[in-house]
N, C-alpha and C positions, 0 to 999 in steps of 0.2 A: 541564391542571391535574388532579391526582389529589387530591381532597379540598380542604377549605376552609382558612382561616386558623385555626389552633388554637394553644394555648399553646406557647411555645418555651422550651426549657432552654438551657443552654450547649452549644455545638457542640464536641465532642471530635474533633480532627483528627489523623490518623496522621502527617502530613508525607509528603514525597516518599519512596516506598519502592522501587519497581521490583522487585517480587517476581516471579520467573519461575514460569510455570505450565507444567511439563514436558509434552511431547507423548507422554504415556503414560497408562495407566489410573489410576495413583495421583495424578497431578497434584500439587497442593499443598493442604494443609489450613491454614487461617488462622483464628486466634482473634481475633475482632473487638475484644475488650477489651484483651487483653494484647499483641496483635501477634505472638504466637508463631506460627511456621510449622513444618511437618514434612511429609515426603513419605510418611509411613506413618500409618495411621489412629491418632489419639491415643486414649489409654485413656479419656478423658472425652468422646469424640466425641458420645455420646448425651446428655450432661448439661452440656456447655459450649457457648458461642456460636461454633461452628466452621462454616465454609463450605468447600466443596471443589470448585473448578473443576479440570477435568482434560482431557486431550487438547488442551492449548493454550487451554483455556477454551471450546472448542466444545461441551463437555458440562459440566453443573453438577449437583452433588449437595448436598442439604441435609438436615440432621437436623431434628427437630421444633422445636428451639429457634430456628432461623434460617429465616425464611420470605420468599423473594424476592417482589417485586412481579411479578405474572403477568397474562397475558391468556389467555382460554380455559382449558383444563384444566391446563396446566403450563408454558406458554411464558413464560420470564423476559423482561421487557420492557427494551429499551434506552430509558432515560428522557432527555429533553432537559433541559438546564440550566434552572433556574427552576421545575421541577416540584415541587410540594409532596407530600411523603410523610407520611401521617398515618393514623389509624384508618379514614379513609374510603377508603383505597387498597385494591386487591384483592391479597391475598397467597395464596401456596401454603399448604396446610394439611397438617401432619404431615410425616413423612419423605418425600422425593421427589427429583425432579430435573428438569432441562430439557434437551431435545435439539433443540429447534426455535427457539432464540433467535438463531440465525445465519441470515442471509438478506438479500434485497434490500429488504424492506419497511422503512418508517421506524421501526417499533417493534422492529426486529431489529438485532442487532449485525452490523457488516460486518467481514469479515476484514481485519486489519491497521489498523483504525481504532478509536480510543478511544471508548468508550461508557460509560453510567452504569447500573449495576445497583442498583436500590432494594431495601430489605429491612426487615423487622421482626424483632426478636429478643428473647429473654429472656436476662437476664444469667446466670441459672442456672435449673434446673428449678423452675417456679413463682415465679421471681424477677421483677424489674421489667421492663417492656417498654420497648424503645428503638426508634427509627426511624433509618435510616441509608442511605447510598449508597456505592457503590464505583466508582472510575474504573478500567475494565478494557479491555484490548485483547486480542482473541482471535486465534488463529492456527491454521491447519490444516497448516502446513508446518514449524513450529518452535515455540519456546516462546511462549506468551502472556505478558501482563504485568499484574499488579495494581499500578497506579501509586500508589494511596492510597485512603483511605476516611474517612468521617466519620459520627458519630452524635450524637443529642441525649442529654443526661444526665437528662432526665425523660420521662415518658410523654406526649409532646406531638406535635411534628412537626418536619420539617426540610426545607429547600429544597435540591434537588439542585444541586451545583456551586457552592455559595456560598463555598467556600474551596478554592483550588488552589495548587500549588507547581510552578514550572517545572523542567525539567531543568537541571542545572548547565551554565553556559557560562563558560569561563575562570574557574572557581572562584567564580562568582556565580549566585545563584538569586533568583527573585522569588515572593513569596507574594501572592496576589490575593484580596481579600475582595470578593465581588460580591453585591450585595443589590438585588433589583428594587424598583420603586416599591411602597410600602405594606408592605414586608417588613422584618423586623428579626431579629437574632440576637446572642447574646453568645458570644464565643469563650472556651472553657474551657481551651484548651491554651496552653502557653507557647511562644512563638516565639523561636528561638535561631538562631545560626549552627550548621550541622551538617555533619559529614563533611568538614571543611576548606573548606566553601563559605560565603561571606558572603551572608546573606539581606537582601533589602530588601522593603518592604511597600507594596502599592498598594491603595487603597480605591476601588472603582468602584460604579456603580449608584446609583439615587436613594434607596434605603432606608438603614437605620441599622444599624451594627455597633457593639457595645459591647465594649471591651477591659477586662476586670476584673482582669487580672494585670499583673505587671511582666515586660517582655520584654527580651531581651538581644541581639537581632540588631543588627548595626552598619551595615547597608547603607543606611539611611535610609528615610523614609516619605513617600509622596505620596498626598494625599487629593484625588482627581480630582473626584468627584461624590458627592452624598448626604452623610450625616452619620457621622463617626467619633466615638463617645462613649466617654469614658475614666472609669473609676471605681476605678482601682487606688490603694491607700493608700500604697504604697511603690514604689521603683524608678522606671522610666519606661515608660509605656504604649506608647510608640512606639520603644523602643530608644534607642540612643545616637547614631545618625547624624542627618544633616540632615533637616529636616522642611519639606515644601512643602504649603501649603494653597491649592488652586486657587480661582479666582473662583466656580465653581459649587458649592463644597463648604463644609461646616461642621465645625468641631472643637468638641465640647462636652464637659462633664463636671464631675466633682467630684474627679478623681484627680490624677495627677502626670505631667507631661511635662517631662523634663529632658534636653536635647540637650547632649552633652559633646564630640562630635567633628565638629560642623558648625554651620551657621546655620539659623535658622528664617525662612521667607518666608511671609507671610500676604497672600494676595490675596482670600481668602474671608472667612468669618465665624468668629471665635473667640467662642463663647457659653458663659458661665459657668452651670453647672447641669446636672443629669442629664437628658438628652433622653428617657430611657426612662420618666420619671415622668409620671403623668397630669396633675398640676398642679405648678407650680414651688414650691420651697422655698428659703429662704436658703442659699446654697452658696458654697464656695470652690474654686478650682482653682489648683494649683501649676504654674507654667509659665515656661519660659525656657531659658537657656543657661548654660554655665560660662564662665570667663574666656577671652578670646581669640575668642569667638564672639558673635553678636548675633541679636536678633529684629528683623525689619523688617516693620512694618505698612505695606503698600503703599497706593498712592493709591486702589485699589478695595477695600482691606481694611476690616474692621469688627470692633469689640469690642462685645459685647452683654451687658448686665447687667439684672437686675430690681431695682427699688426696692420694698420691702415695707412700710415704715412710716417715720414721721418727718416727714411733711409738716406744717409749722407748728411743729415742735418745736425748731428751731434746730440745734445741733451734735449730729449723730448719728454722728460719726466713731468713737466708742467702742462703739456698739451693733452688735454683730456680726450680729444678725438683721435689721437695717434694710435691708441691701442685699447683693447678691452681692459677692464679693471675689476679685480676681486677685492671688495671691501671686506676685510677679514676681521672677525670677532673671536676673541678667546685664544686659547692655545692651539697650536697645530704641530703635529709630529709627522715628518716625512720619512718613511722607511726606505732603506736601500732598494733600488729598483724602480722607485716611483718615476713617472715620466712627465715631462713638460712638452706639450705639443703647441707649436706656433704656426698658424696659418697666415697666408699672404694673399688675401683676396684681390688686392690691387696690383699684384705682380710687380712689386718693387724689386729693383736690381742694384741700386747704387749704394750698397752697404759699405759702411766705413768704420774702421776702428775708432771707438769713442762714442758711437751711436748708443743711446740709452732710451728705455721706455719704462714707465712705472706700471707693473702688472698687479702689484698688491698695494692697497692702502692699509697700512699697519697702525693707523691712529688708535684703533680700538682693539688691536691684537694683543695677545698675551705672549707667552714664551713660544718662540719658533725653534724647533729642533730638526736637524737634518737639512739636506739640500738635494738638488738634482745633479747627478753626475753628468759630466760632459757627454758621455755616450747615451744618456737618457734624455737629452734635449733634441727633440725631433723638430727641425726648423728648416727654413729656406737655406739652400746651399750658399756658402760663402767662398771667398777666394782661399787659396791654399795657405795664406798667411793669417787668416782670421778665424775666430771661434766665438760661439755663443757662451755667455756666462750669466748665471742668475744668483742673486744674493737674497736668501730667504729672510735675512734680518731687516733689510731695507725694502724688499719687494721690487728691486730694480733689475731689469734685464739689460745686459750690455754686450757689445761686440768688442772683443779683446784680441790681442795678438795670439795666434795659435800657439799653444803651450810648447810643442816640439820645436817650433821656430824660435821661441824665447830661449829654450835650452841650447839650441845650436849657436845662437848669438852669444850666450854666456860661455859656452865652450870655446868659441872663437876668440872671445875677449880674453879668456883665461890663457889661451895659447899665446896671444900677443904679449900679455904681461910676463909670461914665462920667458919668452925670447928676450924681452927687454931686461929681465932680471939677469939672464945669462950673459947678455951683452955687457 
């Protein structure tokens, strides 16, 4: 690890590029912000964020504004995925270059194998500082390749390899968001289908990625591990294709997920609220499908809400700040074993039979099938005479008389009636 955990901005990602690095002295000049390339020295070489790998990337030149991560006097380092690049990293100073970054050592680039070049740069002379990395394959027999690059949009830090895009196969590509344990980042770029290829998205790693924008790729989204957090006010954070939330993963947020060309399968946890906040606040999440598709909450799946106020107040269904709210679109099917998790961040205790909260807005919902069994509602403890109850048709959570207590009362009443009849 180079440097500790420092503030993170949004990650700006170039997407899959495959820029050739010619096997000649000129190589290719790349502007890290605009993505512009040229094989001749640009007029603003000394004042713009340009980097120049040449002779297939075996050699590397940098102006003062772009400073590669180095070891020793000038050797650019091949960084492993998961490395943190920050102000604590060691960078080149001033104009220079690297001629020793290719070789057999672990911190060197190997011929024909992709590696990661880290860097710090200024957006312009005296401008803001950014940290980034480049996915680069070097070659001494032909053209090298710049596969893509990423940088943060504030003077913070960035994790190497936390977003990548595969080469196209049969007109399909995969974008992977990989975030190690304890790490997080926000994606500041818009993910689309590009170059005639359909993109899909995979979230891996135990950390958290926040999608703050509307994305238009259509290949679908799979959240395998960790947390995908959505905060987009419009569009769909996960594109329009099918969405799969695996058992070991969480989808959270205050944004909008609307699947229009597939179904949603939830085996993990759908949590209402922004996972990036230090403490929870009352939130809503727009979520679901359009006509002809459905959301399935599987037997191992869970919905998670916070209750903020209203214990002992009776009907809170019109109080928007009393609880989190899932604005549901389309059909939803809840299989037996699905779980409802209710958190109590304000430590309320005055629970009363008749208290109610609206957890679902079903205005735009379609058919609701199934419900949460009493045993699968994980919630704050109530008195021995109270129980939680959820109505999937109305989206309302209630506190009701405990079922066994109701049965005992009915049996007791039946006994009284029998005695009266005998009398």
